[in-house]
Backbone of each chain as nested JSON, in Angstrom:
{
  "chains": [
    {"id": "A", "residues": [
      {"number": 1, "name": "UNK", "atoms": {"N": [27.812, -2.14, 21.904], "CA": [27.973, -1.448, 20.623], "C": [26.769, -0.575, 20.327]}},
      {"number": 2, "name": "UNK", "atoms": {"N": [27.044, 0.635, 19.937], "CA": [25.944, 1.558, 19.655], "C": [26.146, 2.253, 18.329]}},
      {"number": 3, "name": "UNK", "atoms": {"N": [25.045, 2.723, 17.796], "CA": [25.114, 3.452, 16.523], "C": [25.519, 4.906, 16.788]}},
      {"number": 4, "name": "UNK", "atoms": {"N": [26.509, 5.35, 16.033], "CA": [26.962, 6.726, 16.196], "C": [27.024, 7.439, 14.855]}},
      {"number": 5, "name": "UNK", "atoms": {"N": [27.062, 8.731, 14.98], "CA": [27.146, 9.584, 13.817], "C": [28.227, 10.618, 14.132]}},
      {"number": 6, "name": "UNK", "atoms": {"N": [29.225, 10.711, 13.285], "CA": [30.323, 11.638, 13.546], "C": [30.454, 12.606, 12.377]}},
      {"number": 7, "name": "UNK", "atoms": {"N": [30.404, 13.872, 12.668], "CA": [30.59, 14.882, 11.63], "C": [31.899, 15.607, 11.898]}},
      {"number": 8, "name": "UNK", "atoms": {"N": [32.687, 15.799, 10.865], "CA": [33.905, 16.589, 11.047], "C": [33.966, 17.684, 9.982]}},
      {"number": 9, "name": "UNK", "atoms": {"N": [34.643, 18.742, 10.333], "CA": [34.868, 19.823, 9.373], "C": [36.376, 19.885, 9.135]}},
      {"number": 10, "name": "UNK", "atoms": {"N": [36.761, 19.73, 7.88], "CA": [38.176, 19.766, 7.526], "C": [38.515, 21.133, 6.942]}},
      {"number": 11, "name": "UNK", "atoms": {"N": [39.696, 21.571, 7.283], "CA": [40.25, 22.823, 6.789], "C": [40.14, 22.873, 5.256]}},
      {"number": 12, "name": "UNK", "atoms": {"N": [39.622, 23.981, 4.698], "CA": [39.334, 24.001, 3.259], "C": [40.536, 24.048, 2.319]}},
      {"number": 13, "name": "UNK", "atoms": {"N": [41.672, 24.531, 2.807], "CA": [42.802, 24.711, 1.896], "C": [43.693, 23.484, 1.736]}},
      {"number": 14, "name": "UNK", "atoms": {"N": [43.264, 22.388, 2.354], "CA": [44.068, 21.168, 2.282], "C": [44.043, 20.579, 0.866]}},
      {"number": 15, "name": "UNK", "atoms": {"N": [45.184, 20.077, 0.434], "CA": [45.267, 19.425, -0.882], "C": [44.32, 18.231, -0.914]}},
      {"number": 16, "name": "UNK", "atoms": {"N": [43.809, 17.936, -2.093], "CA": [42.837, 16.859, -2.187], "C": [43.386, 15.521, -1.69]}},
      {"number": 17, "name": "UNK", "atoms": {"N": [44.646, 15.221, -2.067], "CA": [45.235, 13.941, -1.645], "C": [45.38, 13.869, -0.124]}},
      {"number": 18, "name": "UNK", "atoms": {"N": [45.808, 15.002, 0.451], "CA": [45.968, 15.039, 1.912], "C": [44.625, 14.905, 2.604]}},
      {"number": 19, "name": "UNK", "atoms": {"N": [43.646, 15.551, 1.989], "CA": [42.309, 15.5, 2.566], "C": [41.773, 14.071, 2.521]}},
      {"number": 20, "name": "UNK", "atoms": {"N": [41.959, 13.415, 1.388], "CA": [41.483, 12.046, 1.282], "C": [42.155, 11.121, 2.283]}},
      {"number": 21, "name": "UNK", "atoms": {"N": [43.437, 11.339, 2.507], "CA": [44.115, 10.477, 3.479], "C": [43.633, 10.77, 4.898]}},
      {"number": 22, "name": "UNK", "atoms": {"N": [43.296, 12.033, 5.139], "CA": [42.757, 12.381, 6.459], "C": [41.387, 11.74, 6.666]}},
      {"number": 23, "name": "UNK", "atoms": {"N": [40.565, 11.779, 5.628], "CA": [39.238, 11.164, 5.695], "C": [39.379, 9.671, 5.986]}},
      {"number": 24, "name": "UNK", "atoms": {"N": [40.375, 9.059, 5.324], "CA": [40.66, 7.645, 5.516], "C": [41.142, 7.359, 6.946]}},
      {"number": 25, "name": "UNK", "atoms": {"N": [41.999, 8.252, 7.419], "CA": [42.571, 8.122, 8.763], "C": [41.473, 8.139, 9.837]}},
      {"number": 26, "name": "UNK", "atoms": {"N": [40.524, 9.064, 9.685], "CA": [39.415, 9.157, 10.64], "C": [38.524, 7.923, 10.516]}},
      {"number": 27, "name": "UNK", "atoms": {"N": [38.358, 7.479, 9.288], "CA": [37.544, 6.292, 9.044], "C": [38.139, 5.064, 9.746]}},
      {"number": 28, "name": "UNK", "atoms": {"N": [39.457, 4.977, 9.746], "CA": [40.137, 3.874, 10.432], "C": [39.963, 3.954, 11.945]}},
      {"number": 29, "name": "UNK", "atoms": {"N": [39.83, 5.181, 12.404], "CA": [39.651, 5.415, 13.839], "C": [38.257, 4.997, 14.293]}},
      {"number": 30, "name": "UNK", "atoms": {"N": [37.272, 5.224, 13.412], "CA": [35.885, 4.975, 13.772], "C": [35.445, 3.539, 13.488]}},
      {"number": 31, "name": "UNK", "atoms": {"N": [36.194, 2.591, 14.009], "CA": [35.803, 1.188, 13.902], "C": [35.31, 0.743, 15.275]}},
      {"number": 32, "name": "UNK", "atoms": {"N": [34.402, -0.237, 15.319], "CA": [33.824, -0.637, 16.611], "C": [34.848, -1.014, 17.691]}},
      {"number": 33, "name": "UNK", "atoms": {"N": [35.897, -1.724, 17.309], "CA": [36.889, -2.119, 18.3], "C": [38.045, -2.82, 17.635]}},
      {"number": 34, "name": "UNK", "atoms": {"N": [38.941, -3.375, 18.432], "CA": [40.122, -4.033, 17.872], "C": [39.761, -5.3, 17.086]}},
      {"number": 35, "name": "UNK", "atoms": {"N": [38.751, -6.028, 17.563], "CA": [38.383, -7.285, 16.896], "C": [37.516, -7.023, 15.665]}},
      {"number": 36, "name": "UNK", "atoms": {"N": [36.592, -6.09, 15.833], "CA": [35.676, -5.791, 14.74], "C": [36.102, -4.488, 14.072]}},
      {"number": 37, "name": "UNK", "atoms": {"N": [36.588, -4.612, 12.853], "CA": [37.093, -3.408, 12.181], "C": [36.207, -2.977, 11.028]}},
      {"number": 38, "name": "UNK", "atoms": {"N": [34.902, -3.057, 11.253], "CA": [33.968, -2.612, 10.224], "C": [34.075, -1.094, 10.068]}},
      {"number": 39, "name": "UNK", "atoms": {"N": [34.365, -0.664, 8.86], "CA": [34.506, 0.776, 8.606], "C": [33.137, 1.454, 8.615]}},
      {"number": 40, "name": "UNK", "atoms": {"N": [33.095, 2.707, 9.045], "CA": [31.82, 3.423, 9.016], "C": [31.458, 3.836, 7.587]}},
      {"number": 41, "name": "UNK", "atoms": {"N": [30.191, 4.144, 7.392], "CA": [29.761, 4.664, 6.085], "C": [30.199, 6.126, 6.004]}},
      {"number": 42, "name": "UNK", "atoms": {"N": [30.819, 6.479, 4.905], "CA": [31.333, 7.848, 4.767], "C": [30.467, 8.62, 3.789]}},
      {"number": 43, "name": "UNK", "atoms": {"N": [30.101, 9.805, 4.201], "CA": [29.296, 10.667, 3.35], "C": [29.976, 12.035, 3.3]}},
      {"number": 44, "name": "UNK", "atoms": {"N": [30.532, 12.354, 2.137], "CA": [31.218, 13.649, 2.009], "C": [30.253, 14.702, 1.5]}},
      {"number": 45, "name": "UNK", "atoms": {"N": [30.054, 15.713, 2.302], "CA": [29.171, 16.811, 1.88], "C": [29.945, 17.781, 0.996]}},
      {"number": 46, "name": "UNK", "atoms": {"N": [31.232, 17.783, 1.204], "CA": [32.075, 18.686, 0.433], "C": [32.188, 20.054, 1.073]}},
      {"number": 47, "name": "UNK", "atoms": {"N": [32.674, 20.994, 0.289], "CA": [32.923, 22.339, 0.779], "C": [31.604, 23.071, 1.009]}},
      {"number": 48, "name": "UNK", "atoms": {"N": [31.52, 23.679, 2.158], "CA": [30.286, 24.343, 2.523], "C": [30.643, 25.607, 3.284]}},
      {"number": 49, "name": "UNK", "atoms": {"N": [29.87, 26.627, 3.111], "CA": [30.1, 27.868, 3.832], "C": [29.648, 27.663, 5.27]}},
      {"number": 50, "name": "UNK", "atoms": {"N": [30.481, 28.06, 6.218], "CA": [30.122, 27.871, 7.619], "C": [29.352, 29.093, 8.124]}},
      {"number": 51, "name": "UNK", "atoms": {"N": [28.533, 28.871, 9.143], "CA": [27.689, 29.944, 9.675], "C": [28.502, 31.04, 10.361]}},
      {"number": 52, "name": "UNK", "atoms": {"N": [29.698, 30.686, 10.783], "CA": [30.603, 31.664, 11.398], "C": [32.014, 31.167, 11.154]}},
      {"number": 53, "name": "UNK", "atoms": {"N": [33.008, 32.068, 11.116], "CA": [34.366, 31.603, 10.836], "C": [34.964, 30.775, 11.979]}},
      {"number": 54, "name": "UNK", "atoms": {"N": [35.711, 29.732, 11.617], "CA": [36.436, 28.933, 12.601], "C": [37.899, 28.989, 12.2]}},
      {"number": 55, "name": "UNK", "atoms": {"N": [38.738, 29.392, 13.104], "CA": [40.177, 29.557, 12.849], "C": [40.421, 30.348, 11.57]}},
      {"number": 56, "name": "UNK", "atoms": {"N": [39.655, 31.408, 11.404], "CA": [39.741, 32.336, 10.271], "C": [39.269, 31.76, 8.945]}},
      {"number": 57, "name": "UNK", "atoms": {"N": [38.779, 30.532, 8.946], "CA": [38.266, 29.972, 7.703], "C": [36.765, 30.209, 7.642]}},
      {"number": 58, "name": "UNK", "atoms": {"N": [36.288, 30.604, 6.463], "CA": [34.845, 30.828, 6.339], "C": [34.149, 29.619, 5.706]}},
      {"number": 59, "name": "UNK", "atoms": {"N": [34.954, 28.749, 5.11], "CA": [34.395, 27.555, 4.512], "C": [35.008, 26.322, 5.17]}},
      {"number": 60, "name": "UNK", "atoms": {"N": [34.325, 25.219, 5.03], "CA": [34.856, 23.986, 5.591], "C": [34.422, 22.807, 4.756]}},
      {"number": 61, "name": "UNK", "atoms": {"N": [35.228, 21.751, 4.803], "CA": [34.895, 20.54, 4.07], "C": [34.245, 19.58, 5.054]}},
      {"number": 62, "name": "UNK", "atoms": {"N": [32.941, 19.33, 4.869], "CA": [32.178, 18.519, 5.81], "C": [32.188, 17.038, 5.415]}},
      {"number": 63, "name": "UNK", "atoms": {"N": [32.448, 16.206, 6.403], "CA": [32.394, 14.76, 6.177], "C": [31.559, 14.133, 7.295]}},
      {"number": 64, "name": "UNK", "atoms": {"N": [30.649, 13.266, 6.908], "CA": [29.788, 12.603, 7.875], "C": [30.052, 11.1, 7.874]}},
      {"number": 65, "name": "UNK", "atoms": {"N": [30.244, 10.556, 9.062], "CA": [30.474, 9.113, 9.207], "C": [29.318, 8.518, 9.986]}},
      {"number": 66, "name": "UNK", "atoms": {"N": [28.918, 7.321, 9.613], "CA": [27.881, 6.62, 10.364], "C": [28.31, 5.178, 10.571]}},
      {"number": 67, "name": "UNK", "atoms": {"N": [28.234, 4.723, 11.801], "CA": [28.614, 3.343, 12.071], "C": [28.463, 3.029, 13.539]}},
      {"number": 68, "name": "UNK", "atoms": {"N": [28.746, 1.777, 13.914], "CA": [28.631, 1.445, 15.332], "C": [29.997, 1.456, 15.996]}},
      {"number": 69, "name": "UNK", "atoms": {"N": [29.98, 1.872, 17.248], "CA": [31.207, 2.011, 18.027], "C": [30.977, 1.479, 19.429]}},
      {"number": 70, "name": "UNK", "atoms": {"N": [32.064, 1.097, 20.064], "CA": [31.993, 0.708, 21.467], "C": [31.998, 2.007, 22.283]}},
      {"number": 71, "name": "UNK", "atoms": {"N": [30.96, 2.23, 23.103], "CA": [30.874, 3.491, 23.844], "C": [32.141, 3.851, 24.627]}},
      {"number": 72, "name": "UNK", "atoms": {"N": [32.869, 2.836, 25.091], "CA": [34.06, 3.112, 25.895], "C": [35.181, 3.745, 25.075]}},
      {"number": 73, "name": "UNK", "atoms": {"N": [35.074, 3.684, 23.75], "CA": [36.14, 4.237, 22.923], "C": [35.924, 5.715, 22.569]}},
      {"number": 74, "name": "UNK", "atoms": {"N": [34.772, 6.248, 22.941], "CA": [34.433, 7.608, 22.532], "C": [35.448, 8.65, 23.0]}},
      {"number": 75, "name": "UNK", "atoms": {"N": [35.84, 8.548, 24.262], "CA": [36.803, 9.55, 24.775], "C": [38.109, 9.496, 23.997]}},
      {"number": 76, "name": "UNK", "atoms": {"N": [38.546, 8.287, 23.704], "CA": [39.791, 8.102, 22.955], "C": [39.659, 8.683, 21.544]}},
      {"number": 77, "name": "UNK", "atoms": {"N": [38.514, 8.409, 20.92], "CA": [38.265, 8.918, 19.564], "C": [38.251, 10.439, 19.56]}},
      {"number": 78, "name": "UNK", "atoms": {"N": [37.561, 11.014, 20.532], "CA": [37.484, 12.468, 20.595], "C": [38.856, 13.085, 20.839]}},
      {"number": 79, "name": "UNK", "atoms": {"N": [39.631, 12.426, 21.656], "CA": [40.965, 12.952, 21.946], "C": [41.83, 12.927, 20.685]}},
      {"number": 80, "name": "UNK", "atoms": {"N": [41.742, 11.839, 19.944], "CA": [42.525, 11.742, 18.706], "C": [42.144, 12.838, 17.722]}},
      {"number": 81, "name": "UNK", "atoms": {"N": [40.849, 13.118, 17.631], "CA": [40.415, 14.136, 16.676], "C": [40.826, 15.532, 17.122]}},
      {"number": 82, "name": "UNK", "atoms": {"N": [40.883, 15.685, 18.426], "CA": [41.339, 16.957, 19.006], "C": [42.741, 17.323, 18.506]}},
      {"number": 83, "name": "UNK", "atoms": {"N": [43.562, 16.302, 18.338], "CA": [44.951, 16.543, 17.931], "C": [45.138, 16.696, 16.429]}},
      {"number": 84, "name": "UNK", "atoms": {"N": [44.092, 16.415, 15.661], "CA": [44.227, 16.579, 14.211], "C": [44.022, 18.06, 13.874]}},
      {"number": 85, "name": "UNK", "atoms": {"N": [45.106, 18.688, 13.477], "CA": [45.039, 20.132, 13.256], "C": [44.151, 20.538, 12.084]}},
      {"number": 86, "name": "UNK", "atoms": {"N": [44.05, 19.667, 11.086], "CA": [43.231, 20.014, 9.93], "C": [41.741, 19.77, 10.152]}},
      {"number": 87, "name": "UNK", "atoms": {"N": [41.406, 19.167, 11.28], "CA": [39.999, 18.996, 11.628], "C": [39.592, 20.208, 12.462]}},
      {"number": 88, "name": "UNK", "atoms": {"N": [38.773, 21.072, 11.863], "CA": [38.386, 22.306, 12.544], "C": [37.397, 22.035, 13.662]}},
      {"number": 89, "name": "UNK", "atoms": {"N": [36.464, 21.129, 13.393], "CA": [35.446, 20.787, 14.38], "C": [35.052, 19.336, 14.203]}},
      {"number": 90, "name": "UNK", "atoms": {"N": [34.598, 18.733, 15.281], "CA": [34.042, 17.391, 15.173], "C": [32.842, 17.323, 16.083]}},
      {"number": 91, "name": "UNK", "atoms": {"N": [31.944, 16.413, 15.777], "CA": [30.744, 16.235, 16.586], "C": [30.394, 14.758, 16.579]}},
      {"number": 92, "name": "UNK", "atoms": {"N": [30.364, 14.166, 17.755], "CA": [30.025, 12.753, 17.882], "C": [28.634, 12.655, 18.5]}},
      {"number": 93, "name": "UNK", "atoms": {"N": [27.732, 12.01, 17.813], "CA": [26.337, 11.921, 18.248], "C": [25.917, 10.458, 18.324]}},
      {"number": 94, "name": "UNK", "atoms": {"N": [25.275, 10.116, 19.427], "CA": [24.708, 8.769, 19.517], "C": [23.346, 8.815, 18.85]}},
      {"number": 95, "name": "UNK", "atoms": {"N": [23.091, 7.86, 17.979], "CA": [21.81, 7.882, 17.276], "C": [20.718, 7.346, 18.17]}},
      {"number": 96, "name": "UNK", "atoms": {"N": [19.593, 8.036, 18.144], "CA": [18.427, 7.585, 18.909], "C": [17.759, 6.483, 18.099]}},
      {"number": 97, "name": "UNK", "atoms": {"N": [17.335, 5.469, 18.803], "CA": [16.692, 4.372, 18.069], "C": [15.231, 4.706, 17.77]}}
    ]},
    {"id": "B", "residues": [
      {"number": 1, "name": "UNK", "atoms": {"N": [-12.868, 57.511, 39.545], "CA": [-11.439, 57.244, 39.355], "C": [-11.193, 56.49, 38.053]}},
      {"number": 2, "name": "UNK", "atoms": {"N": [-10.107, 56.864, 37.437], "CA": [-9.807, 56.247, 36.137], "C": [-9.293, 54.827, 36.289]}},
      {"number": 3, "name": "UNK", "atoms": {"N": [-9.686, 53.983, 35.404], "CA": [-9.242, 52.585, 35.445], "C": [-7.868, 52.477, 34.797]}},
      {"number": 4, "name": "UNK", "atoms": {"N": [-6.853, 52.098, 35.581], "CA": [-5.483, 52.026, 35.046], "C": [-5.048, 50.61, 34.714]}},
      {"number": 5, "name": "UNK", "atoms": {"N": [-5.978, 49.652, 34.903], "CA": [-5.588, 48.269, 34.613], "C": [-5.281, 48.097, 33.122]}},
      {"number": 6, "name": "UNK", "atoms": {"N": [-4.323, 47.25, 32.819], "CA": [-3.998, 47.073, 31.4], "C": [-5.18, 46.457, 30.661]}},
      {"number": 7, "name": "UNK", "atoms": {"N": [-5.344, 46.883, 29.433], "CA": [-6.459, 46.356, 28.658], "C": [-6.174, 44.913, 28.272]}},
      {"number": 8, "name": "UNK", "atoms": {"N": [-7.225, 44.16, 28.087], "CA": [-7.089, 42.773, 27.704], "C": [-6.342, 42.661, 26.382]}},
      {"number": 9, "name": "UNK", "atoms": {"N": [-5.415, 41.689, 26.308], "CA": [-4.6, 41.55, 25.099], "C": [-5.21, 40.583, 24.094]}},
      {"number": 10, "name": "UNK", "atoms": {"N": [-6.41, 40.139, 24.403], "CA": [-7.014, 39.117, 23.55], "C": [-7.093, 39.575, 22.084]}},
      {"number": 11, "name": "UNK", "atoms": {"N": [-6.695, 38.686, 21.215], "CA": [-6.81, 39.0, 19.801], "C": [-5.657, 39.807, 19.252]}},
      {"number": 12, "name": "UNK", "atoms": {"N": [-4.725, 40.184, 20.14], "CA": [-3.58, 40.963, 19.673], "C": [-2.44, 40.069, 19.268]}},
      {"number": 13, "name": "UNK", "atoms": {"N": [-1.552, 40.579, 18.469], "CA": [-0.328, 39.85, 18.115], "C": [-0.593, 38.676, 17.206]}},
      {"number": 14, "name": "UNK", "atoms": {"N": [0.394, 37.807, 17.185], "CA": [0.357, 36.646, 16.312], "C": [-0.738, 35.67, 16.775]}},
      {"number": 15, "name": "UNK", "atoms": {"N": [-1.561, 35.2, 15.873], "CA": [-2.593, 34.251, 16.313], "C": [-1.969, 32.943, 16.801]}},
      {"number": 16, "name": "UNK", "atoms": {"N": [-2.579, 32.344, 17.771], "CA": [-2.064, 31.118, 18.381], "C": [-2.051, 29.964, 17.389]}},
      {"number": 17, "name": "UNK", "atoms": {"N": [-0.886, 29.336, 17.278], "CA": [-0.826, 28.139, 16.46], "C": [-0.484, 27.016, 17.398]}},
      {"number": 18, "name": "UNK", "atoms": {"N": [-1.453, 26.274, 17.795], "CA": [-1.25, 25.298, 18.851], "C": [-0.772, 23.951, 18.351]}},
      {"number": 19, "name": "UNK", "atoms": {"N": [-0.664, 23.815, 17.062], "CA": [-0.293, 22.502, 16.545], "C": [1.215, 22.363, 16.405]}},
      {"number": 20, "name": "UNK", "atoms": {"N": [1.732, 21.302, 17.01], "CA": [3.163, 21.033, 16.923], "C": [3.452, 20.338, 15.59]}},
      {"number": 21, "name": "UNK", "atoms": {"N": [4.267, 20.976, 14.776], "CA": [4.575, 20.44, 13.445], "C": [5.246, 19.069, 13.526]}},
      {"number": 22, "name": "UNK", "atoms": {"N": [6.009, 18.846, 14.595], "CA": [6.723, 17.571, 14.726], "C": [5.771, 16.439, 15.09]}},
      {"number": 23, "name": "UNK", "atoms": {"N": [4.754, 16.767, 15.915], "CA": [3.771, 15.749, 16.284], "C": [2.938, 15.367, 15.076]}},
      {"number": 24, "name": "UNK", "atoms": {"N": [2.608, 16.35, 14.263], "CA": [1.815, 16.094, 13.066], "C": [2.546, 15.116, 12.145]}},
      {"number": 25, "name": "UNK", "atoms": {"N": [3.859, 15.344, 12.0], "CA": [4.653, 14.475, 11.123], "C": [5.151, 13.221, 11.824]}},
      {"number": 26, "name": "UNK", "atoms": {"N": [4.804, 13.051, 13.087], "CA": [5.236, 11.919, 13.902], "C": [6.767, 11.75, 13.884]}},
      {"number": 27, "name": "UNK", "atoms": {"N": [7.443, 12.869, 14.14], "CA": [8.899, 12.877, 14.133], "C": [9.412, 12.339, 15.466]}},
      {"number": 28, "name": "UNK", "atoms": {"N": [10.373, 11.397, 15.398], "CA": [10.955, 10.884, 16.638], "C": [12.253, 11.584, 16.972]}},
      {"number": 29, "name": "UNK", "atoms": {"N": [13.067, 11.772, 15.933], "CA": [14.333, 12.455, 16.175], "C": [14.409, 13.679, 15.286]}},
      {"number": 30, "name": "UNK", "atoms": {"N": [14.879, 14.756, 15.87], "CA": [15.037, 15.989, 15.111], "C": [16.487, 16.05, 14.636]}},
      {"number": 31, "name": "UNK", "atoms": {"N": [16.648, 16.085, 13.326], "CA": [17.978, 16.018, 12.737], "C": [18.684, 17.371, 12.782]}},
      {"number": 32, "name": "UNK", "atoms": {"N": [19.876, 17.38, 13.377], "CA": [20.638, 18.634, 13.475], "C": [21.22, 19.052, 12.127]}},
      {"number": 33, "name": "UNK", "atoms": {"N": [21.198, 18.143, 11.148], "CA": [21.787, 18.452, 9.845], "C": [20.788, 19.13, 8.9]}},
      {"number": 34, "name": "UNK", "atoms": {"N": [19.524, 19.087, 9.278], "CA": [18.487, 19.67, 8.429], "C": [18.372, 21.177, 8.689]}},
      {"number": 35, "name": "UNK", "atoms": {"N": [19.303, 21.914, 8.111], "CA": [19.37, 23.361, 8.367], "C": [18.113, 24.097, 7.927]}},
      {"number": 36, "name": "UNK", "atoms": {"N": [17.577, 23.666, 6.821], "CA": [16.399, 24.349, 6.281], "C": [15.235, 24.305, 7.278]}},
      {"number": 37, "name": "UNK", "atoms": {"N": [15.057, 23.11, 7.872], "CA": [13.992, 22.962, 8.855], "C": [14.312, 23.752, 10.131]}},
      {"number": 38, "name": "UNK", "atoms": {"N": [15.558, 23.631, 10.597], "CA": [15.942, 24.312, 11.841], "C": [15.835, 25.826, 11.719]}},
      {"number": 39, "name": "UNK", "atoms": {"N": [16.088, 26.325, 10.518], "CA": [16.03, 27.768, 10.3], "C": [14.656, 28.363, 10.601]}},
      {"number": 40, "name": "UNK", "atoms": {"N": [13.636, 27.534, 10.466], "CA": [12.292, 28.029, 10.764], "C": [12.087, 28.22, 12.266]}},
      {"number": 41, "name": "UNK", "atoms": {"N": [12.954, 27.594, 13.056], "CA": [12.783, 27.658, 14.503], "C": [13.787, 28.569, 15.203]}},
      {"number": 42, "name": "UNK", "atoms": {"N": [14.512, 29.342, 14.425], "CA": [15.386, 30.363, 15.02], "C": [14.978, 31.716, 14.437]}},
      {"number": 43, "name": "UNK", "atoms": {"N": [15.127, 32.755, 15.22], "CA": [14.735, 34.07, 14.713], "C": [15.879, 34.704, 13.937]}},
      {"number": 44, "name": "UNK", "atoms": {"N": [15.688, 35.925, 13.522], "CA": [16.689, 36.6, 12.681], "C": [18.052, 36.75, 13.365]}},
      {"number": 45, "name": "UNK", "atoms": {"N": [18.077, 36.698, 14.678], "CA": [19.352, 36.815, 15.39], "C": [19.975, 35.449, 15.658]}},
      {"number": 46, "name": "UNK", "atoms": {"N": [19.302, 34.424, 15.221], "CA": [19.825, 33.078, 15.425], "C": [19.401, 32.461, 16.738]}},
      {"number": 47, "name": "UNK", "atoms": {"N": [18.494, 33.124, 17.447], "CA": [18.03, 32.571, 18.728], "C": [16.88, 31.589, 18.494]}},
      {"number": 48, "name": "UNK", "atoms": {"N": [16.794, 30.62, 19.394], "CA": [15.729, 29.626, 19.283], "C": [14.398, 30.297, 19.59]}},
      {"number": 49, "name": "UNK", "atoms": {"N": [13.436, 30.118, 18.693], "CA": [12.142, 30.769, 18.913], "C": [11.342, 30.037, 19.98]}},
      {"number": 50, "name": "UNK", "atoms": {"N": [10.64, 30.795, 20.809], "CA": [9.871, 30.166, 21.89], "C": [8.678, 29.363, 21.38]}},
      {"number": 51, "name": "UNK", "atoms": {"N": [8.248, 28.438, 22.205], "CA": [7.105, 27.593, 21.873], "C": [5.855, 28.404, 21.585]}},
      {"number": 52, "name": "UNK", "atoms": {"N": [5.737, 29.515, 22.293], "CA": [4.532, 30.318, 22.113], "C": [4.426, 30.901, 20.708]}},
      {"number": 53, "name": "UNK", "atoms": {"N": [5.568, 31.0, 20.037], "CA": [5.519, 31.502, 18.661], "C": [5.365, 30.387, 17.639]}},
      {"number": 54, "name": "UNK", "atoms": {"N": [5.987, 29.255, 17.933], "CA": [6.017, 28.204, 16.93], "C": [4.969, 27.116, 17.145]}},
      {"number": 55, "name": "UNK", "atoms": {"N": [4.429, 27.059, 18.353], "CA": [3.415, 26.055, 18.637], "C": [3.96, 24.66, 18.9]}},
      {"number": 56, "name": "UNK", "atoms": {"N": [5.276, 24.536, 18.985], "CA": [5.905, 23.237, 19.225], "C": [5.542, 22.722, 20.625]}},
      {"number": 57, "name": "UNK", "atoms": {"N": [5.338, 21.429, 20.745], "CA": [5.029, 20.866, 22.058], "C": [6.298, 20.787, 22.903]}},
      {"number": 58, "name": "UNK", "atoms": {"N": [6.131, 20.601, 24.204], "CA": [7.271, 20.618, 25.126], "C": [8.318, 19.574, 24.764]}},
      {"number": 59, "name": "UNK", "atoms": {"N": [7.867, 18.389, 24.457], "CA": [8.772, 17.29, 24.142], "C": [9.626, 17.617, 22.923]}},
      {"number": 60, "name": "UNK", "atoms": {"N": [8.988, 18.085, 21.888], "CA": [9.732, 18.393, 20.674], "C": [10.549, 19.666, 20.795]}},
      {"number": 61, "name": "UNK", "atoms": {"N": [10.099, 20.581, 21.628], "CA": [10.881, 21.807, 21.833], "C": [12.227, 21.459, 22.476]}},
      {"number": 62, "name": "UNK", "atoms": {"N": [12.219, 20.527, 23.397], "CA": [13.467, 20.111, 24.049], "C": [14.405, 19.473, 23.036]}},
      {"number": 63, "name": "UNK", "atoms": {"N": [13.83, 18.586, 22.211], "CA": [14.642, 17.919, 21.202], "C": [15.16, 18.925, 20.179]}},
      {"number": 64, "name": "UNK", "atoms": {"N": [14.326, 19.887, 19.87], "CA": [14.684, 20.917, 18.906], "C": [15.85, 21.766, 19.412]}},
      {"number": 65, "name": "UNK", "atoms": {"N": [15.78, 22.115, 20.701], "CA": [16.843, 22.933, 21.299], "C": [18.181, 22.218, 21.195]}},
      {"number": 66, "name": "UNK", "atoms": {"N": [18.173, 20.918, 21.456], "CA": [19.405, 20.132, 21.36], "C": [19.921, 20.142, 19.921]}},
      {"number": 67, "name": "UNK", "atoms": {"N": [18.998, 19.937, 18.981], "CA": [19.378, 19.901, 17.563], "C": [19.985, 21.23, 17.113]}},
      {"number": 68, "name": "UNK", "atoms": {"N": [19.399, 22.325, 17.548], "CA": [19.917, 23.648, 17.175], "C": [21.324, 23.827, 17.738]}},
      {"number": 69, "name": "UNK", "atoms": {"N": [21.524, 23.395, 18.969], "CA": [22.835, 23.543, 19.6], "C": [23.9, 22.691, 18.909]}},
      {"number": 70, "name": "UNK", "atoms": {"N": [23.505, 21.514, 18.481], "CA": [24.441, 20.663, 17.739], "C": [24.792, 21.319, 16.414]}},
      {"number": 71, "name": "UNK", "atoms": {"N": [23.779, 21.834, 15.75], "CA": [23.991, 22.488, 14.461], "C": [24.911, 23.697, 14.611]}},
      {"number": 72, "name": "UNK", "atoms": {"N": [24.788, 24.395, 15.724], "CA": [25.663, 25.543, 15.969], "C": [27.101, 25.108, 16.139]}},
      {"number": 73, "name": "UNK", "atoms": {"N": [27.28, 23.999, 16.819], "CA": [28.64, 23.522, 17.072], "C": [29.391, 23.236, 15.78]}},
      {"number": 74, "name": "UNK", "atoms": {"N": [28.726, 22.654, 14.809], "CA": [29.407, 22.367, 13.558], "C": [29.154, 23.448, 12.504]}},
      {"number": 75, "name": "UNK", "atoms": {"N": [28.848, 24.627, 12.991], "CA": [28.728, 25.826, 12.142], "C": [27.704, 25.703, 11.02]}},
      {"number": 76, "name": "UNK", "atoms": {"N": [26.648, 24.957, 11.269], "CA": [25.559, 24.916, 10.292], "C": [24.582, 26.051, 10.59]}},
      {"number": 77, "name": "UNK", "atoms": {"N": [24.546, 26.43, 11.869], "CA": [23.722, 27.559, 12.281], "C": [24.612, 28.514, 13.068]}},
      {"number": 78, "name": "UNK", "atoms": {"N": [24.302, 29.798, 13.016], "CA": [25.127, 30.752, 13.766], "C": [24.757, 30.78, 15.256]}},
      {"number": 79, "name": "UNK", "atoms": {"N": [25.709, 31.15, 16.082], "CA": [25.401, 31.389, 17.493], "C": [24.704, 32.738, 17.583]}},
      {"number": 80, "name": "UNK", "atoms": {"N": [25.244, 33.7, 16.872], "CA": [24.652, 35.033, 16.794], "C": [24.685, 35.473, 15.334]}},
      {"number": 81, "name": "UNK", "atoms": {"N": [23.541, 35.852, 14.828], "CA": [23.502, 36.375, 13.462], "C": [23.261, 37.871, 13.525]}},
      {"number": 82, "name": "UNK", "atoms": {"N": [23.515, 38.541, 12.458], "CA": [23.306, 39.995, 12.314], "C": [24.286, 40.825, 13.125]}}
    ]}
  ]
}
């Protein structure tokens, strides 16, 4: 188990309720494993202007997650986020101790 | 015969700043989310500034480069500005 930090950018035009459920959905994904379902700490930065447009959007809703994950699940997690259309970008970082 | 060798550049340009700001602050990890700090290490075009300009040590320059690249990925910093 290792400490990770995951940042995602959500499409800005999403309804608040849909956005919240998406945030929840990603949070459910970022649990250490099947036995240990400790949710990550969620930090919503909110709407922020991006340095360059992504998929024609100039703004994005940034959400930061922090928690521990099993390294073997990273590929699966990244693949799942790849398929979420409202997630413009994601970044998974292993925290240095 | 005329001397065509280039003149010594000593004292020209930006004065040497040999102190690494990260070593002074005893920084272990450079945070990719700290845009304000990272902005000091990229030039007006968004390129990473060389060590010779910023005085960063080799170790921290490597960590800094990674941080800038991460920040670019999540659109906190531009790949190309201007």
